[in-house]
C-alpha positions in Angstrom: -4.2 4.3 15.1 -1.5 6.8 15.3 0.8 7.0 17.8 4.4 7.8 19.7 6.3 6.7 22.6 9.7 5.9 24.0 10.8 3.1 25.6 11.5 2.1 29.3 13.1 -1.3 30.2 11.9 -2.3 33.5 11.0 -6.0 35.1 8.1 -6.3 36.2 6.4 -6.6 38.7 3.1 -8.2 41.0 1.9 -8.5 44.4 -1.2 -9.6 46.2 -1.8 -5.9 47.6 -1.1 -4.4 43.9 -4.3 -6.6 43.4 -6.7 -5.8 46.7 -5.9 -2.5 45.7 -7.2 -2.6 41.9 -10.0 -6.2 42.8 -8.3 -7.4 39.5 -8.8 -11.1 39.7 -5.5 -12.8 40.4 -4.9 -15.5 37.4 -1.8 -18.3 37.6 1.3 -17.0 36.4 3.3 -19.7 36.3 3.6 -21.2 33.1 0.7 -24.4 31.0 2.6 -27.4 30.8 4.5 -28.3 27.0 3.7 -24.7 25.5 6.5 -24.8 23.7 5.2 -26.7 21.2 3.0 -23.9 20.2 5.6 -21.7 18.2 6.7 -25.0 16.0 3.0 -25.4 15.1 3.3 -21.5 14.0 6.2 -22.0 12.2 5.1 -24.6 11.1 1.8 -22.7 9.5 3.3 -19.1 8.8 2.8 -20.2 5.1 -0.3 -20.4 5.0 -0.5 -16.9 7.4 1.1 -14.9 4.7 -1.7 -16.1 2.4 -4.0 -15.6 4.3 -2.3 -11.8 5.4 -0.6 -11.1 1.8 -4.9 -11.4 0.5 -6.5 -9.3 3.1 -3.7 -6.7 2.6 -4.0 -6.8 -1.1 -7.8 -6.0 -0.4 -8.4 -3.5 2.3 -12.0 -2.0 3.3 -12.9 1.7 5.0 -14.3 1.6 7.9 -18.5 0.2 7.4 -17.4 -1.4 4.5 -15.7 -4.1 5.5 -18.5 -6.7 4.1 -16.1 -9.1 1.8 -13.5 -8.7 5.2 -16.2 -10.4 8.1 -16.8 -13.2 5.6 -13.9 -14.3 5.3 -12.8 -15.0 8.0 -16.3 -16.2 9.2 -16.3 -18.9 7.2 -12.4 -19.6 9.0 -13.7 -19.3 12.3 -16.7 -21.3 11.1 -14.4 -24.4 9.5 -13.0 -25.0 13.3 -16.4 -25.9 15.3 -17.1 -21.5 16.3 -21.0 -20.5 16.6 -20.7 -17.8 14.1 -23.1 -15.3 14.4 -22.6 -12.2 12.2 -23.2 -9.1 11.0 -22.8 -8.0 15.2 -22.7 -3.9 15.2 -22.2 -3.8 11.4 -21.1 -5.6 9.9 -18.8 -7.4 13.1 -18.2 -11.0 13.7 -19.0 -12.6 16.5 -17.4 -16.2 17.3 -18.0 -18.2 20.5 -16.5 -22.2 21.0 -17.3 -23.2 25.0 -15.8 -26.0 26.3 -17.0 -26.3 30.5 -16.5 -24.1 33.3 -15.1 -21.3 33.3 -13.8 -17.7 32.8 -15.0 -15.7 28.9 -12.7 -14.3 27.2 -13.2 -11.9 24.9 -10.5 -11.7 22.1 -10.7 -9.2 19.4 -9.7 -8.2 16.6 -10.1 -4.7 13.9 -11.1 -4.9 10.3 -10.8 -1.6 9.1 -7.7 -0.7 5.9 -7.4 3.9 5.7 -7.9 5.9 3.4 -4.5 5.9 2.2 -3.2 4.6 -1.1 -0.7 2.7 -0.8 3.4 3.5 -1.7 4.8 0.5 0.1 6.8 -0.6 -2.9 5.7 -4.0 -2.1 4.4 -7.1 -4.7 0.6 -7.6 -3.1 0.9 -3.4 -2.4 -3.1 -2.5 -1.6 -4.9 -1.3 -5.8 -8.0 -0.8 -3.8 -9.6 2.5 -4.6 -13.2 3.8 -4.0 -15.1 6.9 -2.4 -15.7 7.7 1.8 -19.2 8.3 2.8 -18.1 12.0 2.1 -17.4 10.7 -1.8 -14.2 11.7 -2.0 -12.3 9.0 -4.2 -9.6 7.8 -2.5 -6.8 4.1 -2.4 -7.2 2.2 0.2 -5.7 0.6 2.8 -4.3 -1.9 5.4 -1.5 1.2 6.6 -2.2 0.3 10.9 -2.1 -3.2 10.7 -5.0 -4.4 11.6 -4.1 -6.8 8.7 -1.4 -9.1 10.8 -4.2 -8.1 13.1 -6.7 -10.1 11.6 -4.3 -12.6 10.3 -2.7 -13.6 13.8 -6.5 -13.4 15.3 -7.3 -16.7 12.2 -4.0 -18.6 13.9 -5.3 -17.9 17.8 -8.5 -19.1 17.0 -6.8 -22.2 15.4 -3.9 -23.6 18.2 -7.3 -22.6 20.4 -9.7 -24.4 19.2 -7.3 -27.4 18.3 -6.3 -27.8 22.2 -9.3 -27.9 23.6 -8.4 -30.5 26.7 -5.6 -27.5 27.2 -8.4 -25.5 28.9 -11.7 -24.6 30.4 -14.3 -21.9 29.8 -15.7 -19.9 26.5 -14.2 -18.7 23.9 -15.8 -15.0 22.3 -14.2 -14.2 19.7 -15.0 -10.9 18.0 -13.4 -9.3 14.8 -14.4 -5.3 15.4 -15.2 -3.0 12.7 -14.7 1.1 12.4 -12.1 0.8 14.8 -10.2 3.9 12.9 -13.9 6.3 12.7 -14.0 5.6 16.8 -17.2 4.1 16.1 -17.1 -0.7 15.8 -16.6 -1.5 19.0 -19.9 1.3 20.2 -21.4 -0.5 17.7 -20.9 -4.2 18.9 -21.8 -3.0 22.8 -25.1 -1.0 21.5 -25.9 -4.2 19.3 -26.1 -6.8 22.7 -22.2 -7.7 22.6 -22.5 -8.4 26.4 -26.3 -9.6 26.1 -27.1 -11.9 23.2 -23.4 -13.7 23.8 -21.6 -14.9 26.5 -20.3 -11.5 29.5 -16.7 -11.4 29.7 -14.2 -11.8 32.1 -11.7 -10.5 30.5 -10.6 -9.3 27.4 -7.3 -9.0 25.1 -6.4 -7.6 22.2 -3.0 -6.7 20.4 -1.5 -4.0 17.9 1.1 -3.9 16.0 4.4 -1.0 16.9 5.5 1.4 14.1 8.2 2.5 16.8 8.8 -1.3 18.4 11.7 -4.5 16.4 10.3 -6.8 15.4 8.9 -9.4 17.3 9.4 -7.4 20.7 6.5 -6.5 23.0 5.2 -4.0 25.1 2.5 -3.6 27.2 1.7 -0.4 29.6 0.0 -1.1 33.4 -2.7 1.3 33.2 -3.7 3.5 31.0 -2.1 3.3 28.0 -3.5 5.2 24.9 -5.8 8.3 25.4 -8.8 10.1 25.5 -9.5 11.1 21.9 -11.8 14.0 20.5 -12.9 16.3 17.4 -13.6 19.3 18.0 -14.5 21.9 15.5 -15.8 25.5 16.2 -16.9 27.4 13.7 -15.4 31.1 14.4 -18.4 33.6 13.7 -17.8 37.1 12.0 -19.1 39.9 10.3 -17.9 40.0 6.2 -16.3 42.7 4.0 -14.0 44.8 1.9 -10.3 43.8 2.6 -10.1 47.3 2.3 -12.2 48.6 5.2 -11.7 46.3 7.6 -12.8 48.5 10.2 -16.4 47.7 8.6 -15.9 44.3 9.3 -15.2 41.2 12.9 -12.8 39.2 10.7 -13.1 35.7 11.7 -10.0 34.9 10.4 -8.3 37.4 12.9 -10.3 35.5 15.8 -9.5 32.9 15.3 -5.4 33.6 14.5 -5.9 34.9 18.2 -8.2 31.3 20.0 -5.1 29.3 18.3 -2.7 31.5 20.1 -4.8 31.4 23.0 -6.1 27.5 22.3 -1.8 26.7 23.1 -2.3 27.9 27.1 -4.5 25.0 28.2 -1.9 22.5 28.2 1.1 25.0 29.5 -0.1 26.9 31.6 -3.7 25.0 32.8 -3.1 21.2 33.3 -1.1 19.3 35.0 3.0 19.0 33.4 2.2 15.2 35.1 -1.1 14.4 33.1 -0.1 14.8 29.7 -2.6 16.5 27.4 -2.4 17.4 23.5 -4.8 20.6 21.8 -3.6 20.6 18.3 -5.2 22.7 15.6 -5.5 20.9 12.6 -7.0 22.7 9.6 -8.3 25.9 10.1 -9.3 27.6 6.9 -11.2 30.7 5.8 -12.3 32.8 3.1 -12.4 32.3 -0.7 -10.4 35.5 -2.4 -7.4 38.2 -1.0 -9.1 41.2 -0.8 -12.5 39.4 0.9 -12.9 39.1 4.7 -15.4 36.8 4.9 -18.1 35.7 7.5 -16.8 32.5 8.8 -13.5 30.1 9.7 -13.5 26.4 10.6 -11.1 25.0 13.0 -10.1 21.2 13.2 -8.8 20.1 16.8 -8.1 16.9 18.0 -8.2 16.7 21.8 -6.5 14.5 24.1 -6.4 12.9 27.6 -6.2 10.1 29.8 -8.3 10.4 32.3 -12.5 11.8 32.3 -11.5 14.9 34.1 -8.7 15.6 32.4 -10.8 15.6 28.4 -13.6 17.3 30.2 -11.9 20.0 31.7 -10.4 20.6 28.5 -13.0 20.9 26.4 -15.3 23.8 28.6 -12.0 24.7 28.2 -11.4 25.5 24.9 -15.0 26.8 24.9 -14.1 29.1 27.4 -10.7 30.7 24.8 -13.3 30.3 21.6 -16.4 32.2 23.4 -14.2 34.7 26.2 -11.5 36.1 23.0 -15.3 37.0 21.4 -15.9 39.2 23.8 -12.7 40.3 23.3 -13.2 41.0 19.6 -16.3 42.2 20.3 -18.6 39.9 18.3 -22.4 40.8 19.4 -23.7 37.4 21.0 -25.7 35.8 18.6 -22.6 35.5 16.5 -20.7 34.1 18.5 -18.4 30.9 17.8 -20.2 27.8 17.8 -17.6 25.1 19.4 -19.2 21.3 18.7 -17.8 18.0 19.9 -17.9 15.2 17.5 -19.5 11.8 18.3 -17.0 9.2 16.6 -15.2 9.7 21.3 -13.3 7.2 21.6 -12.2 6.7 25.2 -8.9 6.2 27.1 -7.4 2.6 27.2 -7.0 1.4 30.7 -4.9 -1.8 31.3 -6.1 -2.4 35.2 -2.1 -2.9 36.5 -2.0 -5.8 39.1 -3.5 -7.9 35.4 -1.3 -5.9 33.1 1.6 -6.5 35.1 0.6 -11.1 35.6 0.2 -11.4 32.3 3.8 -9.4 31.1 5.0 -12.0 33.6 3.2 -15.0 31.6 4.8 -13.4 27.9 8.1 -12.9 30.0 8.1 -16.7 31.5 7.0 -17.9 27.7 9.6 -15.5 25.5 13.7 -15.3 26.0 14.8 -12.5 27.7 14.7 -9.4 26.1 11.7 -9.9 24.0 8.9 -7.8 26.9 9.3 -4.1 27.6 7.6 -1.9 29.8 6.8 0.9 27.6 4.8 5.4 28.6 1.8 5.2 27.7 0.6 6.4 24.1 -1.0 9.8 22.6 -2.9 7.7 20.0 -6.8 6.1 20.0 -8.0 3.1 19.9 -11.5 2.1 21.0 -10.7 -1.5 22.9 -10.9 0.8 25.6 -14.8 0.5 25.0 -14.7 -2.6 26.5 -13.9 -2.2 30.0 -15.4 0.6 30.0 -18.3 -0.9 29.5 -17.1 -3.3 32.4 -15.1 -2.1 35.2 -14.8 -5.4 36.3 -13.5 -6.6 33.0 -9.5 -7.3 33.4 -8.6 -6.1 30.2 -5.2 -6.3 28.9 -3.7 -4.7 24.7 -0.5 -4.9 24.4 2.2 -3.6 21.9 4.3 -5.6 19.4 6.6 -4.7 17.0 7.1 -4.7 13.3 9.8 -2.0 12.8 13.0 -4.1 10.7 16.4 -4.5 12.3 18.0 -3.5 10.1 15.5 -0.4 9.9 15.9 0.0 13.1 20.2 0.3 13.5 19.4 2.5 10.7 17.5 4.9 12.4 18.8 4.4 15.7 21.9 5.7 12.8 20.2 8.8 12.7 20.2 7.4 8.3 16.3 6.6 8.0 13.2 7.6 10.2 11.2 5.7 10.5 7.1 5.5 8.6 4.8 5.6 11.4 1.2 3.8 11.7 -1.2 5.5 8.9 1.7 6.4 6.6 1.8 4.7 3.5 5.4 3.4 3.6 4.0 1.1 7.0 5.0 -2.4 6.2 5.0 -3.8 9.4 7.4 -7.6 9.3 4.5 -9.1 9.0 5.7 -13.0 9.6 7.3 -11.8 12.8 4.3 -10.0 14.3 1.7 -12.6 13.3 4.3 -15.2 14.6 4.7 -13.1 18.3 1.8 -11.7 18.7 -0.7 -16.0 18.3 1.8 -16.9 20.3 1.2 -14.5 23.2 -3.0 -14.4 22.7 -2.1 -18.7 23.1 -0.2 -18.5 26.0 -2.3 -15.8 27.3 -5.6 -17.3 26.8 -4.3 -20.7 28.0 -3.7 -19.6 31.1 -6.0 -17.2 32.0 -8.9 -20.5 30.4 -5.8 -23.1 32.6 -7.4 -26.0 33.3 
């Protein structure tokens, strides 16, 4: 998942009026007593957690291939006395722990790595090489930090399973495949996540951040991550000799017109206060200098927040492609073919009242300045599907910064460009990410499931 957002320092506010407007179930924001020992225990566990992290980092698996990862983590959950079901939605794992009547809390971590050849120089850097489903040989790396997600998930499971006297309700902890291709959450839901297992009332997750200081928590009420669509446009023309363009209908020139016109969808048709992105990431056509090809192909990424904006952008892309083809004199039977890929990732939405309540709990627990409000990201994350499948769900995904302090200082001074998520150079300060996320998710869980 790739994202970029500016930070806004703000105090979280939460009111009964906001709760009434959104319908979110109120959460008691007074901290659970004696939480200080959570930090102490996480610190004591850190050596073993870093061993697990280094193992996960060195042995990543691509989306929908996470078999070894799922198996080793399932064994740990079974040892904690969770009721564990494997191979949910492919390679997904669902671990359930019932502890009396009460809310049902879903906690999620994603497992997949990326087709990226690691260049961090870490002593435990991934040396894994494999082939993608398209047959392309590639290195594999946890360039999005899912290894920190899984490690913190395991520590959270340990902390909660050893404190059953502190909470009441049901834990549904899931290890999700295929987040990077936008199919994992949907696959688990389609395989009965909400019917075969206890239906959640609450859901929480976190993502490491490549532009926040290590150990700083960021949160966003409302839309926090975007709808992500992949759109293909096959531009069709009539091929011919490059020296006699009058005998052809040039799909490259037509494709260039379409690329230019697409820019007006955001700049001239979209409300400036409703962000959207239409980016042409690939333009391929032709094979020789003096041949006008029959076809050219454009690959687009389209980002939005609301379903209405998403639909308007997609219809606008189709309209512009057809309109430019008509203007170029392309016959009806050679109109461009616009296809929207099925791996649509829906926007992740934090119901505002619930997000502010969760932020209030974190601010009450962590030192001042460790929890800040951040702007929405145009990145994608399929955690949003769990809320989309049940709009009554109290859902919250937050960020945990992973950038070491010295790198943040150099970046602020203009001496360094920070690597982004998905970069072969991304190496978070993993111990701070894992410790902060484990503590934060445990604090939230103990309060959601408070006796």
